[in-house]
Every structure is written in C-alpha cells, then in structure tokens.
C-alpha positions in Angstrom: 182.6 178.9 17.4 178.9 177.8 16.5 179.3 179.7 12.8 182.2 177.0 12.4 180.1 174.1 13.7 177.3 175.0 11.4 179.5 175.3 8.5 180.9 172.0 9.0 177.4 170.7 9.6 176.1 172.2 6.4 179.2 171.1 4.7 178.4 167.4 5.9 175.0 167.5 4.8 175.8 168.9 1.0 178.4 166.2 0.9 175.5 163.3 2.1 173.0 164.7 -0.5 175.9 164.6 -3.5 176.6 160.7 -2.6 172.7 160.2 -2.6 172.3 161.6 -5.8 175.4 159.7 -7.0 173.8 156.3 -6.3 170.3 157.0 -7.5 171.9 158.1 -11.0 173.9 154.9 -10.6 171.1 152.8 -9.9 169.2 154.4 -12.8 171.8 153.3 -15.1 171.6 149.6 -13.6 168.4 149.3 -14.0 168.3 146.8 -17.2 170.5 144.2 -14.8 168.1 143.8 -12.4 165.5 141.8 -15.0 168.7 139.5 -15.6 169.7 139.1 -12.4 166.1 138.1 -11.4 165.9 135.6 -14.4 169.1 133.9 -12.6 167.9 134.2 -9.6 164.8 132.4 -10.8 166.5 129.6 -12.3 168.7 129.0 -9.5 165.5 129.0 -7.2 163.7 126.6 -9.5 166.8 124.4 -9.8 167.1 123.9 -6.0 163.1 123.2 -5.8 163.8 120.5 -8.0 166.6 118.8 -6.3 164.5 119.4 -3.0 161.9 117.5 -4.3 163.9 114.7 -5.5 165.3 114.3 -2.1 161.9 114.7 -0.1 160.1 112.3 -2.4 163.0 109.5 -2.2 162.3 106.3 -0.4 164.7 106.9 2.2 163.5 110.2 3.5 159.8 109.2 2.8 160.0 106.5 5.3 161.9 108.6 7.8 159.1 111.3 7.5 156.3 108.3 8.0 158.1 107.2 10.8 158.6 110.5 12.6 154.7 111.4 12.1 153.8 108.0 13.3 155.9 108.8 16.8 154.4 112.1 17.1 150.7 110.6 16.7 151.0 107.6 18.7 153.1 109.5 21.7 151.7 110.2 24.7 151.0 113.7 26.5 
C-alpha cells in the first residue's frame, strides 16, 4: 500500500508543477497588460485624490474640522 500512496503523491506533485509552469507562462504573456493596468489605476487614483481635495477644502468640511480641533484642544482630560 505504501507504493500506491507514494505514486499518488508523486502524481499530485507533477500536476501541481505543471499548473505552476502554466501559470508562469500565462503571466509572462500578460506582462504587457500590467503597464496599462497601472496607468488606469493611477488615473483613477489621481481623480479620486482631486475629488477628495475638493471635499476637504470645502467651507462646510473646513468649519467642521476646525470645530472638532477646537473641541479637542479645549477639552479637559
């Protein structure tokens, strides 16, 4: 029985190695896509940062932050 168990383990190992090799090869084929994906992500991040900046610099948010800081500074411990 030990022989069959070892045979199955070896077969699983071979299948795992084959899957890993296929994954590495497919990742190499998609290497050109990575730059485009980073560019789209960067554009989205810059857009979100611009939107966040507009929200934070609005009068309503600034007054709320100022009152929050004032309460924190004048609070008793």
